[in-house]
MMTF fields as JSON, N, C-alpha, C and O atoms, coordinates in Angstrom:
{
  "mmtfVersion": "1.0.0",
  "mmtfProducer": "UNKNOWN",
  "numBonds": 411,
  "numAtoms": 412,
  "numGroups": 103,
  "numChains": 1,
  "numModels": 1,
  "chainsPerModel": [1],
  "groupsPerChain": [103],
  "chainIdList": ["A"],
  "bondAtomList": [4, 2, 8, 6, 12, 10, 16, 14, 20, 18, 24, 22, 28, 26, 32, 30, 36, 34, 40, 38, 44, 42, 48, 46, 52, 50, 56, 54, 60, 58, 64, 62, 68, 66, 72, 70, 76, 74, 80, 78, 84, 82, 88, 86, 92, 90, 96, 94, 100, 98, 104, 102, 108, 106, 112, 110, 116, 114, 120, 118, 124, 122, 128, 126, 132, 130, 136, 134, 140, 138, 144, 142, 148, 146, 152, 150, 156, 154, 160, 158, 164, 162, 168, 166, 172, 170, 176, 174, 180, 178, 184, 182, 188, 186, 192, 190, 196, 194, 200, 198, 204, 202, 208, 206, 212, 210, 216, 214, 220, 218, 224, 222, 228, 226, 232, 230, 236, 234, 240, 238, 244, 242, 248, 246, 252, 250, 256, 254, 260, 258, 264, 262, 268, 266, 272, 270, 276, 274, 280, 278, 284, 282, 288, 286, 292, 290, 296, 294, 300, 298, 304, 302, 308, 306, 312, 310, 316, 314, 320, 318, 324, 322, 328, 326, 332, 330, 336, 334, 340, 338, 344, 342, 348, 346, 352, 350, 356, 354, 360, 358, 364, 362, 368, 366, 372, 370, 376, 374, 380, 378, 384, 382, 388, 386, 392, 390, 396, 394, 400, 398, 404, 402, 408, 406],
  "bondOrderList": [1, 1, 1, 1, 1, 1, 1, 1, 1, 1, 1, 1, 1, 1, 1, 1, 1, 1, 1, 1, 1, 1, 1, 1, 1, 1, 1, 1, 1, 1, 1, 1, 1, 1, 1, 1, 1, 1, 1, 1, 1, 1, 1, 1, 1, 1, 1, 1, 1, 1, 1, 1, 1, 1, 1, 1, 1, 1, 1, 1, 1, 1, 1, 1, 1, 1, 1, 1, 1, 1, 1, 1, 1, 1, 1, 1, 1, 1, 1, 1, 1, 1, 1, 1, 1, 1, 1, 1, 1, 1, 1, 1, 1, 1, 1, 1, 1, 1, 1, 1, 1, 1],
  "groupList": [{"groupName": "MET", "atomNameList": ["N", "CA", "C", "O"], "elementList": ["N", "C", "C", "O"], "formalChargeList": [0, 0, 0, 0], "bondAtomList": [1, 0, 2, 1, 3, 2], "bondOrderList": [1, 1, 2], "singleLetterCode": "M", "chemCompType": "L-PEPTIDE LINKING"}, {"groupName": "ALA", "atomNameList": ["N", "CA", "C", "O"], "elementList": ["N", "C", "C", "O"], "formalChargeList": [0, 0, 0, 0], "bondAtomList": [1, 0, 2, 1, 3, 2], "bondOrderList": [1, 1, 2], "singleLetterCode": "A", "chemCompType": "L-PEPTIDE LINKING"}, {"groupName": "GLY", "atomNameList": ["N", "CA", "C", "O"], "elementList": ["N", "C", "C", "O"], "formalChargeList": [0, 0, 0, 0], "bondAtomList": [1, 0, 2, 1, 3, 2], "bondOrderList": [1, 1, 2], "singleLetterCode": "G", "chemCompType": "PEPTIDE LINKING"}, {"groupName": "PRO", "atomNameList": ["N", "CA", "C", "O"], "elementList": ["N", "C", "C", "O"], "formalChargeList": [0, 0, 0, 0], "bondAtomList": [1, 0, 2, 1, 3, 2], "bondOrderList": [1, 1, 2], "singleLetterCode": "P", "chemCompType": "L-PEPTIDE LINKING"}, {"groupName": "SER", "atomNameList": ["N", "CA", "C", "O"], "elementList": ["N", "C", "C", "O"], "formalChargeList": [0, 0, 0, 0], "bondAtomList": [1, 0, 2, 1, 3, 2], "bondOrderList": [1, 1, 2], "singleLetterCode": "S", "chemCompType": "L-PEPTIDE LINKING"}, {"groupName": "TRP", "atomNameList": ["N", "CA", "C", "O"], "elementList": ["N", "C", "C", "O"], "formalChargeList": [0, 0, 0, 0], "bondAtomList": [1, 0, 2, 1, 3, 2], "bondOrderList": [1, 1, 2], "singleLetterCode": "W", "chemCompType": "L-PEPTIDE LINKING"}, {"groupName": "VAL", "atomNameList": ["N", "CA", "C", "O"], "elementList": ["N", "C", "C", "O"], "formalChargeList": [0, 0, 0, 0], "bondAtomList": [1, 0, 2, 1, 3, 2], "bondOrderList": [1, 1, 2], "singleLetterCode": "V", "chemCompType": "L-PEPTIDE LINKING"}, {"groupName": "LEU", "atomNameList": ["N", "CA", "C", "O"], "elementList": ["N", "C", "C", "O"], "formalChargeList": [0, 0, 0, 0], "bondAtomList": [1, 0, 2, 1, 3, 2], "bondOrderList": [1, 1, 2], "singleLetterCode": "L", "chemCompType": "L-PEPTIDE LINKING"}, {"groupName": "GLU", "atomNameList": ["N", "CA", "C", "O"], "elementList": ["N", "C", "C", "O"], "formalChargeList": [0, 0, 0, 0], "bondAtomList": [1, 0, 2, 1, 3, 2], "bondOrderList": [1, 1, 2], "singleLetterCode": "E", "chemCompType": "L-PEPTIDE LINKING"}, {"groupName": "PHE", "atomNameList": ["N", "CA", "C", "O"], "elementList": ["N", "C", "C", "O"], "formalChargeList": [0, 0, 0, 0], "bondAtomList": [1, 0, 2, 1, 3, 2], "bondOrderList": [1, 1, 2], "singleLetterCode": "F", "chemCompType": "L-PEPTIDE LINKING"}, {"groupName": "ARG", "atomNameList": ["N", "CA", "C", "O"], "elementList": ["N", "C", "C", "O"], "formalChargeList": [0, 0, 0, 0], "bondAtomList": [1, 0, 2, 1, 3, 2], "bondOrderList": [1, 1, 2], "singleLetterCode": "R", "chemCompType": "L-PEPTIDE LINKING"}, {"groupName": "TYR", "atomNameList": ["N", "CA", "C", "O"], "elementList": ["N", "C", "C", "O"], "formalChargeList": [0, 0, 0, 0], "bondAtomList": [1, 0, 2, 1, 3, 2], "bondOrderList": [1, 1, 2], "singleLetterCode": "Y", "chemCompType": "L-PEPTIDE LINKING"}, {"groupName": "ASP", "atomNameList": ["N", "CA", "C", "O"], "elementList": ["N", "C", "C", "O"], "formalChargeList": [0, 0, 0, 0], "bondAtomList": [1, 0, 2, 1, 3, 2], "bondOrderList": [1, 1, 2], "singleLetterCode": "D", "chemCompType": "L-PEPTIDE LINKING"}, {"groupName": "CYS", "atomNameList": ["N", "CA", "C", "O"], "elementList": ["N", "C", "C", "O"], "formalChargeList": [0, 0, 0, 0], "bondAtomList": [1, 0, 2, 1, 3, 2], "bondOrderList": [1, 1, 2], "singleLetterCode": "C", "chemCompType": "L-PEPTIDE LINKING"}, {"groupName": "HIS", "atomNameList": ["N", "CA", "C", "O"], "elementList": ["N", "C", "C", "O"], "formalChargeList": [0, 0, 0, 0], "bondAtomList": [1, 0, 2, 1, 3, 2], "bondOrderList": [1, 1, 2], "singleLetterCode": "H", "chemCompType": "L-PEPTIDE LINKING"}, {"groupName": "ASN", "atomNameList": ["N", "CA", "C", "O"], "elementList": ["N", "C", "C", "O"], "formalChargeList": [0, 0, 0, 0], "bondAtomList": [1, 0, 2, 1, 3, 2], "bondOrderList": [1, 1, 2], "singleLetterCode": "N", "chemCompType": "L-PEPTIDE LINKING"}, {"groupName": "THR", "atomNameList": ["N", "CA", "C", "O"], "elementList": ["N", "C", "C", "O"], "formalChargeList": [0, 0, 0, 0], "bondAtomList": [1, 0, 2, 1, 3, 2], "bondOrderList": [1, 1, 2], "singleLetterCode": "T", "chemCompType": "L-PEPTIDE LINKING"}, {"groupName": "GLN", "atomNameList": ["N", "CA", "C", "O"], "elementList": ["N", "C", "C", "O"], "formalChargeList": [0, 0, 0, 0], "bondAtomList": [1, 0, 2, 1, 3, 2], "bondOrderList": [1, 1, 2], "singleLetterCode": "Q", "chemCompType": "L-PEPTIDE LINKING"}],
  "groupTypeList": [0, 1, 1, 1, 2, 2, 3, 4, 3, 4, 5, 2, 6, 7, 2, 8, 9, 10, 6, 9, 8, 1, 7, 11, 12, 10, 2, 7, 2, 7, 2, 12, 10, 12, 7, 13, 12, 7, 6, 10, 10, 14, 1, 3, 10, 3, 2, 4, 8, 4, 5, 5, 15, 2, 9, 12, 10, 16, 8, 14, 2, 9, 1, 6, 5, 10, 4, 12, 1, 1, 2, 2, 3, 8, 1, 6, 16, 12, 7, 11, 6, 7, 1, 3, 1, 10, 17, 8, 12, 1, 7, 12, 8, 5, 1, 5, 1, 6, 2, 12, 2, 16, 1],
  "groupIdList": [1, 2, 3, 4, 5, 6, 7, 8, 9, 10, 11, 12, 13, 14, 15, 16, 17, 18, 19, 20, 21, 22, 23, 24, 25, 26, 27, 28, 29, 30, 31, 32, 33, 34, 35, 36, 37, 38, 39, 40, 41, 42, 43, 44, 45, 46, 47, 48, 49, 50, 51, 52, 53, 54, 55, 56, 57, 58, 59, 60, 61, 62, 63, 64, 65, 66, 67, 68, 69, 70, 71, 72, 73, 74, 75, 76, 77, 78, 79, 80, 81, 82, 83, 84, 85, 86, 87, 88, 89, 90, 91, 92, 93, 94, 95, 96, 97, 98, 99, 100, 101, 102, 103],
  "secStructList": [7, 7, 7, 1, 1, 1, 7, 7, 7, 7, 1, 1, 1, 7, 7, 3, 3, 3, 3, 3, 3, 3, 3, 3, 7, 6, 6, 7, 7, 7, 7, 2, 2, 2, 2, 2, 2, 2, 2, 2, 6, 6, 7, 1, 7, 7, 1, 7, 7, 1, 7, 6, 6, 7, 7, 3, 3, 7, 1, 1, 1, 7, 3, 3, 3, 3, 7, 7, 7, 7, 1, 1, 6, 6, 7, 3, 3, 3, 3, 3, 3, 3, 3, 3, 4, 4, 4, 1, 2, 2, 2, 2, 2, 2, 2, 1, 7, 7, 1, 7, 1, 7, 7],
  "xCoordList": [-116.199, -117.117, -117.244, -116.434, -118.236, -118.083, -118.097, -118.415, -117.831, -118.028, -119.309, -120.193, -119.724, -120.768, -121.617, -121.41, -122.877, -124.049, -124.28, -124.778, -123.757, -124.198, -122.988, -121.97, -123.248, -122.483, -122.351, -123.389, -121.199, -120.947, -121.743, -121.62, -122.55, -123.655, -122.527, -121.324, -123.142, -122.966, -123.0, -124.179, -122.399, -122.67, -123.517, -124.685, -123.306, -124.388, -125.807, -126.771, -125.522, -127.143, -127.664, -127.09, -129.404, -130.336, -130.673, -131.409, -130.633, -130.984, -132.287, -132.916, -132.602, -133.848, -135.239, -135.218, -136.093, -137.477, -138.587, -138.573, -139.683, -140.551, -142.059, -142.363, -142.372, -143.955, -145.109, -145.518, -145.852, -146.644, -148.487, -148.917, -148.926, -150.206, -151.026, -151.291, -152.089, -153.5, -154.86, -154.788, -155.69, -157.182, -157.991, -158.071, -158.633, -159.542, -160.791, -160.552, -162.346, -163.365, -163.55, -163.247, -164.171, -164.545, -165.408, -166.503, -165.393, -165.637, -164.887, -165.368, -163.452, -162.586, -162.915, -163.082, -163.011, -163.034, -162.21, -162.742, -161.093, -159.622, -159.081, -158.796, -158.954, -157.474, -156.268, -156.291, -155.36, -154.019, -153.355, -152.843, -153.545, -153.214, -153.694, -152.961, -155.513, -155.791, -155.255, -155.142, -154.788, -154.755, -153.1, -152.993, -152.22, -151.258, -151.287, -150.571, -152.11, -152.5, -153.071, -152.707, -153.671, -154.635, -153.219, -153.159, -152.24, -151.202, -150.211, -150.195, -149.596, -148.864, -149.588, -148.882, -151.142, -151.588, -151.82, -152.226, -151.439, -151.892, -150.438, -150.207, -149.489, -148.41, -147.283, -147.373, -147.023, -145.938, -144.731, -144.048, -144.487, -143.229, -143.295, -144.037, -142.488, -142.433, -141.527, -140.567, -141.726, -140.492, -141.242, -142.288, -140.394, -141.438, -141.046, -141.262, -140.306, -139.168, -140.844, -141.908, -140.819, -141.598, -141.648, -141.683, -141.639, -141.853, -142.985, -143.075, -144.137, -145.755, -145.845, -146.926, -145.382, -145.868, -145.799, -146.184, -145.531, -145.872, -145.693, -145.156, -146.201, -146.013, -146.273, -146.738, -145.891, -146.229, -147.22, -147.75, -147.934, -148.853, -147.917, -146.944, -148.515, -148.129, -149.032, -149.93, -148.907, -149.469, -150.761, -151.575, -150.962, -152.215, -153.022, -154.207, -152.375, -153.366, -152.963, -153.579, -151.784, -151.844, -151.059, -150.514, -150.997, -150.433, -148.995, -149.245, -147.938, -146.701, -145.913, -145.523, -145.775, -144.817, -143.456, -143.536, -142.584, -141.234, -140.871, -140.612, -140.903, -139.912, -138.264, -137.722, -137.694, -136.772, -135.827, -135.823, -135.042, -133.652, -132.016, -131.266, -132.128, -130.733, -129.58, -129.985, -128.407, -127.744, -127.431, -127.43, -126.801, -125.807, -126.875, -128.048, -125.838, -126.719, -127.314, -128.025, -127.453, -128.276, -129.108, -129.505, -129.598, -130.785, -132.178, -132.046, -133.122, -134.807, -135.633, -135.932, -135.905, -136.671, -137.742, -137.832, -139.367, -140.24, -141.26, -141.256, -142.093, -142.78, -144.173, -144.326, -145.271, -146.244, -147.011, -146.692, -148.308, -148.735, -150.108, -150.421, -151.117, -152.516, -153.56, -153.762, -154.12, -154.88, -156.16, -156.607, -156.98, -158.406, -158.723, -158.005, -159.802, -160.045, -160.609, -160.739, -160.821, -161.074, -159.874, -159.777, -159.001, -157.637, -156.522, -155.369, -157.231, -156.27, -155.249, -154.056, -155.814, -155.693, -154.235, -153.089, -154.357, -153.308, -152.272, -151.359, -152.509, -151.419, -150.988, -150.026, -151.574, -150.664, -149.29, -148.091, -150.212, -149.265, -148.088, -146.997, -148.387, -147.354, -146.286, -145.097, -146.911, -145.722, -145.29, -144.556, -145.628, -145.002, -144.568, -145.189, -143.207, -142.484, -143.414, -143.258, -144.182, -144.636, -143.239, -142.326, -143.361, -142.573, -142.39, -143.05, -141.135, -140.817, -139.405, -138.563, -139.048, -138.052, -136.792, -135.806, -136.413, -135.409, -134.939, -135.715, -133.768, -133.213, -133.232, -132.82],
  "yCoordList": [-5.035, -5.793, -6.211, -7.056, -5.739, -6.222, -7.754, -8.502, -8.247, -9.53, -10.219, -9.363, -11.231, -11.66, -11.232, -11.245, -10.675, -10.052, -8.445, -7.481, -8.443, -7.41, -6.229, -6.308, -5.123, -4.33, -3.499, -3.39, -2.944, -1.901, -0.214, 0.428, 0.156, 1.043, 2.197, 2.126, 3.184, 4.54, 5.497, 5.551, 6.464, 8.147, 8.33, 8.401, 8.456, 8.93, 8.421, 8.797, 7.517, 6.784, 7.797, 8.35, 7.77, 8.343, 7.184, 7.725, 6.156, 5.144, 4.461, 4.827, 3.397, 2.592, 3.594, 4.633, 3.024, 3.785, 2.758, 1.882, 2.87, 1.952, 3.143, 4.225, 2.647, 3.693, 2.955, 2.002, 3.244, 2.877, 3.939, 4.91, 3.584, 4.219, 4.006, 2.805, 5.021, 4.695, 6.26, 7.438, 5.332, 6.603, 6.591, 5.529, 7.854, 7.725, 8.108, 8.662, 8.29, 8.775, 10.123, 10.578, 10.544, 12.059, 12.445, 11.92, 13.029, 13.131, 12.543, 12.584, 11.95, 11.442, 12.592, 12.173, 13.553, 14.622, 15.332, 16.181, 15.005, 14.452, 16.013, 16.59, 16.638, 17.814, 17.024, 15.804, 17.617, 17.548, 16.479, 15.398, 17.179, 16.191, 14.434, 13.453, 14.557, 13.39, 12.627, 11.404, 13.543, 12.726, 12.116, 10.933, 12.493, 12.25, 10.92, 9.922, 11.15, 9.804, 8.743, 7.663, 8.643, 7.906, 7.087, 5.871, 7.705, 6.929, 6.188, 4.971, 7.004, 6.256, 4.714, 3.78, 4.734, 3.702, 2.561, 1.447, 3.043, 1.89, 1.614, 0.969, 2.547, 2.293, 0.813, 0.489, 0.57, -0.936, -0.381, -1.157, 0.79, 1.234, 1.073, 1.819, 0.084, 0.107, 1.066, 1.517, 1.388, 1.96, 3.054, 3.371, 3.664, 5.034, 6.665, 7.661, 6.417, 7.285, 8.381, 7.804, 9.545, 10.648, 11.327, 12.528, 10.303, 10.645, 11.311, 12.354, 10.363, 10.552, 11.715, 12.085, 12.681, 13.898, 14.928, 16.044, 14.909, 16.529, 15.649, 14.555, 16.344, 16.149, 17.145, 18.237, 16.67, 17.712, 17.508, 16.794, 18.569, 18.388, 18.687, 19.416, 17.976, 18.143, 19.081, 19.544, 19.397, 20.366, 19.392, 20.094, 18.467, 17.578, 17.984, 18.261, 18.048, 17.671, 16.477, 16.241, 15.597, 14.335, 15.104, 16.149, 14.306, 14.564, 13.14, 12.138, 13.514, 12.556, 12.462, 13.432, 11.361, 11.351, 10.676, 9.694, 11.059, 10.434, 9.985, 10.566, 8.491, 8.207, 8.52, 8.65, 8.59, 9.109, 7.384, 6.408, 7.747, 6.743, 7.41, 8.375, 6.144, 6.407, 4.745, 3.584, 5.141, 4.024, 4.01, 2.899, 5.472, 5.386, 4.928, 4.574, 5.142, 4.78, 3.375, 3.422, 2.34, 0.893, 0.813, -0.3, 2.214, 2.677, 2.464, 2.732, 2.095, 1.718, 2.852, 2.697, 4.213, 5.078, 4.624, 4.163, 4.721, 4.579, 5.825, 6.613, 6.245, 7.248, 6.721, 6.081, 6.89, 7.075, 8.309, 9.464, 7.863, 8.952, 8.276, 7.088, 9.926, 9.858, 10.606, 11.799, 10.104, 10.697, 10.406, 9.341, 11.767, 11.516, 10.452, 10.447, 9.473, 8.266, 8.965, 8.274, 9.912, 10.492, 10.949, 10.698, 11.45, 11.166, 10.468, 10.84, 8.852, 7.777, 7.779, 7.558, 8.064, 8.268, 9.653, 9.213, 10.923, 11.722, 11.363, 12.141, 9.991, 9.903, 8.621, 8.026, 8.195, 6.982, 7.575, 7.307, 8.478, 9.618, 9.838, 9.362, 10.862, 11.357, 10.399, 10.714, 8.814, 8.356, 7.338, 6.581, 7.028, 6.096, 6.647, 7.608, 6.096, 6.619, 5.807, 4.59, 6.408, 6.321, 6.389, 7.212, 5.395, 4.801, 3.561, 2.591, 3.61, 2.259, 2.04, 1.465, 2.246, 1.754, 2.221, 1.896, 2.855, 3.174, 4.313, 4.88, 4.774, 6.027, 6.84, 7.998],
  "zCoordList": [124.026, 124.606, 125.884, 126.266, 126.79, 127.892, 128.241, 127.317, 129.309, 129.79, 129.901, 129.917, 129.974, 130.604, 131.134, 132.347, 130.772, 132.01, 131.229, 131.81, 129.697, 129.522, 129.434, 130.121, 128.488, 128.41, 129.854, 130.507, 130.351, 131.417, 131.036, 129.993, 132.281, 132.003, 131.552, 131.803, 130.89, 130.563, 131.228, 131.578, 131.73, 132.472, 131.495, 131.876, 130.112, 128.913, 128.607, 127.941, 129.309, 129.319, 130.515, 131.453, 129.903, 131.172, 131.997, 132.822, 132.269, 133.257, 132.736, 131.744, 133.567, 133.185, 133.747, 134.408, 133.339, 133.642, 133.576, 132.712, 134.608, 134.323, 134.212, 134.714, 133.727, 133.13, 133.767, 133.104, 135.158, 135.727, 135.044, 135.667, 134.222, 134.091, 134.416, 134.462, 134.902, 135.561, 134.609, 134.26, 134.623, 133.471, 134.876, 135.493, 135.416, 135.809, 135.544, 134.471, 135.746, 135.253, 135.988, 137.091, 134.903, 135.529, 136.465, 136.265, 137.256, 138.548, 140.032, 141.164, 139.567, 140.809, 141.802, 142.947, 141.697, 142.497, 143.654, 144.37, 143.78, 144.624, 144.712, 143.662, 145.898, 145.572, 145.496, 145.334, 145.595, 145.33, 146.116, 145.826, 147.255, 148.742, 148.441, 148.312, 148.389, 148.46, 147.541, 147.626, 146.323, 144.707, 145.221, 144.898, 145.712, 146.358, 147.319, 147.237, 148.055, 149.218, 148.446, 148.912, 147.65, 146.214, 145.643, 145.822, 145.045, 144.12, 145.607, 145.798, 146.353, 147.213, 147.972, 148.353, 148.071, 148.563, 147.531, 147.86, 145.867, 144.829, 143.925, 142.903, 144.961, 143.534, 143.815, 145.0, 143.609, 143.687, 144.492, 145.16, 144.447, 144.471, 146.266, 146.904, 146.919, 148.701, 149.393, 148.768, 150.518, 151.763, 151.766, 151.2, 152.635, 152.96, 152.761, 153.45, 151.363, 150.277, 150.234, 150.008, 150.42, 150.022, 148.334, 148.066, 147.449, 146.24, 145.849, 145.201, 146.464, 146.304, 146.774, 146.315, 147.476, 148.082, 146.694, 147.043, 145.63, 144.896, 143.502, 143.33, 142.782, 141.341, 140.568, 140.896, 139.239, 137.659, 137.834, 138.685, 136.449, 135.46, 134.035, 133.846, 133.338, 131.847, 131.282, 131.985, 130.159, 129.572, 128.89, 128.29, 128.884, 129.088, 130.04, 129.86, 131.198, 132.291, 133.15, 134.189, 132.681, 133.784, 134.455, 134.097, 135.89, 137.289, 136.572, 135.902, 136.948, 136.893, 138.261, 138.91, 138.532, 140.277, 139.719, 138.983, 139.975, 139.939, 141.152, 142.206, 140.73, 142.754, 142.445, 141.348, 143.732, 143.739, 143.663, 144.413, 142.208, 142.159, 142.918, 142.769, 143.787, 143.866, 143.925, 143.998, 143.874, 143.185, 142.326, 141.795, 141.308, 140.319, 138.85, 138.738, 137.969, 136.725, 136.758, 135.754, 137.194, 137.003, 138.068, 138.411, 138.919, 139.704, 138.575, 137.381, 138.991, 137.919, 138.987, 140.172, 137.941, 138.259, 137.82, 136.682, 139.197, 138.467, 138.096, 139.042, 137.081, 137.071, 136.838, 135.798, 137.674, 137.892, 137.398, 137.678, 136.449, 135.349, 135.768, 135.846, 136.111, 136.149, 135.128, 135.354, 134.215, 133.222, 133.45, 133.876, 133.037, 132.75, 131.687, 130.688, 131.793, 130.681, 129.253, 128.242, 129.263, 127.718, 127.297, 126.096, 127.67, 127.012, 126.881, 126.659, 127.127, 126.963, 125.861, 126.071, 124.552, 123.117, 123.672, 123.584, 124.1, 124.117, 125.391, 125.667, 126.223, 127.231, 126.635, 127.12, 125.708, 124.98, 123.828, 123.751, 123.062, 122.589, 123.328, 123.014, 124.725, 125.649, 126.015, 126.066, 126.354, 126.855, 126.258, 126.894, 124.846, 124.157, 123.113, 122.658, 122.376, 121.357, 119.87, 119.766, 118.974, 118.093, 116.924, 116.996, 115.965, 114.844, 114.541, 114.915, 113.59, 113.176, 114.128, 113.438, 115.105, 115.975, 115.165, 115.828, 113.996, 113.28, 113.931, 114.699, 113.764, 114.188, 112.742, 112.679]
}
């Protein structure tokens, strides 16, 4: 058992992630570059990091950005997910675990 303040981090743990989701209506009509600029302007992550320059697409077509996490296993990584409003249920299933929490 670790001293007060919680257990020491384990290198086997993935780390801490914060997930920011946004939905958009049909007709957003932005190209990839404009989409990246939009996320950069509205994301809460400060600084001049270049994480927002590119993104991945999921099999559902969601755009996902991952901030650069530096500083070891205690660092927090932000994920930004942009999805069409009509796919809100699919986004919920993709982003959040479903179940009763038992292993």
